[in-house]
C-alpha positions in Angstrom: 76.5 72.0 129.0 73.7 69.4 128.7 71.8 68.1 131.7 70.2 64.7 131.5 67.7 63.2 134.0 68.6 59.6 134.4 65.1 58.7 135.5 63.7 59.4 132.0 65.7 56.6 130.4 66.3 52.9 130.6 69.9 51.9 130.9 70.4 51.2 127.2 68.5 54.3 126.1 70.6 56.4 128.4 73.9 55.1 127.2 72.9 55.5 123.6 71.6 59.0 124.3 74.9 59.9 126.0 77.0 58.8 123.0 74.8 60.9 120.7 74.9 63.9 123.0 78.7 63.7 123.5 79.1 64.5 119.8 77.3 67.8 120.3 78.7 69.2 123.5 81.8 69.2 125.7 80.1 68.7 129.0 77.3 66.5 130.3 75.7 66.3 133.8 73.7 63.3 134.8 71.0 64.1 137.4 69.2 61.6 139.7 71.5 58.6 139.1 70.1 56.8 142.2 73.0 54.3 142.2 71.8 52.7 139.0 74.0 50.1 137.4 75.9 50.3 134.0 75.9 54.1 133.7 78.2 55.7 131.1 79.2 52.5 129.4 80.9 52.4 126.1 81.5 56.2 125.8 84.4 56.8 123.4 84.3 60.6 123.1 86.6 63.0 124.9 83.8 64.7 126.8 83.4 65.8 130.4 80.7 63.9 132.3 79.6 64.5 135.9 77.3 62.1 137.8 75.5 64.1 140.5 75.2 61.3 143.0 76.2 57.7 143.4 76.4 55.0 140.7 76.0 51.3 140.9 77.9 48.3 139.4 80.1 48.6 136.3 79.9 52.4 135.9 82.1 53.7 133.1 82.9 50.4 131.6 84.5 50.1 128.2 85.2 53.8 127.9 87.8 55.5 125.7 88.5 59.2 126.3 86.0 60.7 128.7 86.7 62.7 131.8 84.2 61.4 134.3 83.5 62.5 137.9 81.1 60.6 140.2 79.9 62.9 143.1 79.3 60.0 145.4 80.2 56.3 145.6 80.3 53.5 143.0 79.7 49.8 143.1 81.7 46.9 141.6 83.7 47.1 138.5 84.2 50.9 138.1 86.2 51.6 135.0 86.1 48.0 133.7 88.3 47.7 130.6 89.1 51.4 130.5 90.9 52.2 127.2 91.7 55.8 128.0 90.4 58.8 129.9 90.2 60.0 133.5 87.6 58.5 135.8 87.3 59.8 139.4 85.0 59.1 142.4 84.6 61.5 145.3 83.7 58.6 147.7 84.4 54.9 147.8 84.5 52.2 145.1 83.4 48.6 145.4 85.2 45.4 144.4 87.4 45.0 141.2 87.7 48.8 140.6 89.8 49.3 137.4 89.5 45.6 136.5 91.3 44.9 133.1 92.0 48.6 132.4 94.5 49.2 129.6 95.3 52.9 129.9 94.1 56.1 131.4 93.6 57.0 135.1 91.1 55.9 137.7 91.0 58.0 140.9 89.2 57.0 144.1 89.2 59.6 146.8 87.9 57.2 149.4 88.5 53.5 149.9 88.5 50.7 147.3 87.1 47.2 147.8 88.7 43.8 147.1 90.7 42.9 144.0 91.2 46.5 142.7 93.2 46.5 139.5 92.7 42.8 138.9 94.3 41.8 135.6 94.9 45.4 134.7 97.3 45.8 131.8 98.1 49.5 131.9 97.2 52.9 133.2 97.2 54.2 136.7 94.8 53.4 139.6 95.1 55.9 142.4 93.4 55.2 145.8 93.5 58.0 148.3 92.3 55.7 151.1 92.6 52.1 152.0 92.5 49.1 149.6 90.7 45.8 150.3 92.2 42.3 150.0 94.1 41.1 146.9 94.6 44.5 145.3 96.5 44.0 142.1 95.5 40.4 141.8 97.0 38.9 138.6 98.0 42.3 137.5 99.7 42.3 134.0 100.9 45.9 133.8 100.2 49.5 134.9 100.6 51.2 138.2 98.5 51.0 141.4 99.1 53.7 144.1 97.5 53.3 147.5 97.9 56.3 149.9 96.4 54.4 152.8 96.7 50.8 153.9 96.5 47.6 151.9 94.8 44.5 153.3 95.9 40.9 152.9 97.3 39.1 149.8 98.4 42.3 148.1 99.5 41.6 144.5 98.4 38.0 144.5 100.0 36.3 141.4 101.1 39.7 140.0 102.7 39.1 136.6 103.9 42.6 135.7 103.3 46.3 136.7 104.0 48.0 140.0 102.1 48.7 143.2 103.1 51.5 145.6 101.7 51.7 149.1 102.1 54.6 151.5 100.5 52.9 154.5 100.7 49.5 156.1 100.6 46.2 154.2 98.7 43.5 156.0 100.3 40.7 153.9 101.6 40.0 150.4 100.0 37.6 148.0 101.7 34.7 146.3 104.6 35.8 144.0 104.5 39.4 145.2 107.6 40.9 146.7 108.7 44.3 148.2 111.6 45.8 146.3 113.8 48.9 146.7 112.4 52.3 145.7 114.6 54.1 143.2 114.9 57.8 142.5 113.0 57.4 139.2 110.1 55.8 141.1 110.0 58.8 143.5 110.1 61.2 140.6 107.3 59.4 138.7 105.1 59.2 141.7 105.6 62.9 142.4 104.6 63.7 138.8 101.4 61.6 139.1 100.4 63.1 142.4 101.1 66.6 141.3 99.1 66.0 138.1 96.0 65.1 140.2 96.7 67.8 142.8 97.5 65.3 145.6 99.6 66.7 148.5 101.7 63.9 149.9 105.4 64.0 150.9 105.8 60.6 152.6 107.4 57.4 151.4 106.1 54.4 149.7 106.8 50.6 149.6 107.1 49.2 146.1 105.7 45.8 145.2 106.5 43.9 142.0 106.3 40.3 140.8 108.9 37.9 142.2 108.4 35.8 139.0 108.7 32.5 140.8 105.2 31.0 140.8 105.1 31.2 137.0 108.5 30.7 135.5 108.2 33.3 132.9 111.4 32.5 131.0 111.0 28.8 131.1 108.4 26.2 130.3 107.2 23.0 131.9 104.1 20.9 131.3 101.0 23.0 131.9 103.0 26.2 132.6 102.4 29.7 131.3 104.9 31.6 129.1 105.4 35.3 129.2 107.7 37.8 127.7 110.1 38.0 124.7 110.6 34.7 122.9 107.5 33.1 124.5 105.9 32.3 121.2 109.0 30.5 119.8 109.3 28.5 123.1 105.7 27.5 123.0 106.1 26.3 119.4 109.2 24.3 120.4 107.3 22.9 123.4 104.4 21.7 121.2 106.9 20.2 118.7 108.4 18.3 121.7 105.0 16.9 122.5 104.0 19.3 125.3 100.6 20.5 124.2 99.7 21.9 127.6 101.7 25.1 127.2 99.8 28.4 127.1 101.4 31.5 125.5 100.5 35.1 126.5 101.9 37.9 124.4 102.8 40.8 126.7 101.9 43.3 124.0 
């Protein structure tokens, strides 16, 4: 184990030192973080990191592989663009927690702020408490699990992926809809909760995209295309003179 006093480094120096140290040990402890911003950014080694205190904005952004624990709270953008790994917070997380994450797990044992999981593409975001407004906004994939309540506009313009809420939902966002839970959903949630040692035996509401606001399988002027065959349809649309079509590859 290696202990590092955050006060001895600038932000850039600290993150460079972390990446170098991660090649030489399997566990790192950061002391005196004092809620500084941009801690543990760009770490791409499967190493255990513990932050002994709270962290500021964009903690653990652009990471691929680490197992990180924050023994306090975090600010905005925790786990931004996570590629893989397990990131956990003992307390609360600010806005856009798990934004644009692609894989891995983000665990928040307290509450999460607004727009958690915005434009996430994969992985699992697990909130033990309540979620602020527009959780899952423009979500493109992955899974959000909220064990508490969800505030207004849940799943605003969700494109793909699934949101599960154990508590109350204040309101759904545009193009989000509650659908029936299936046995495979219950089994998958049970596995995820057991994996992270969460004891919960109640039910969930499942939210997915209604796929009405953006007609995924069709095209019109200025419309977005998603899913299989989208590229061919976009090419045909351009050939027909519609140059306002945007194509997004789900992969």
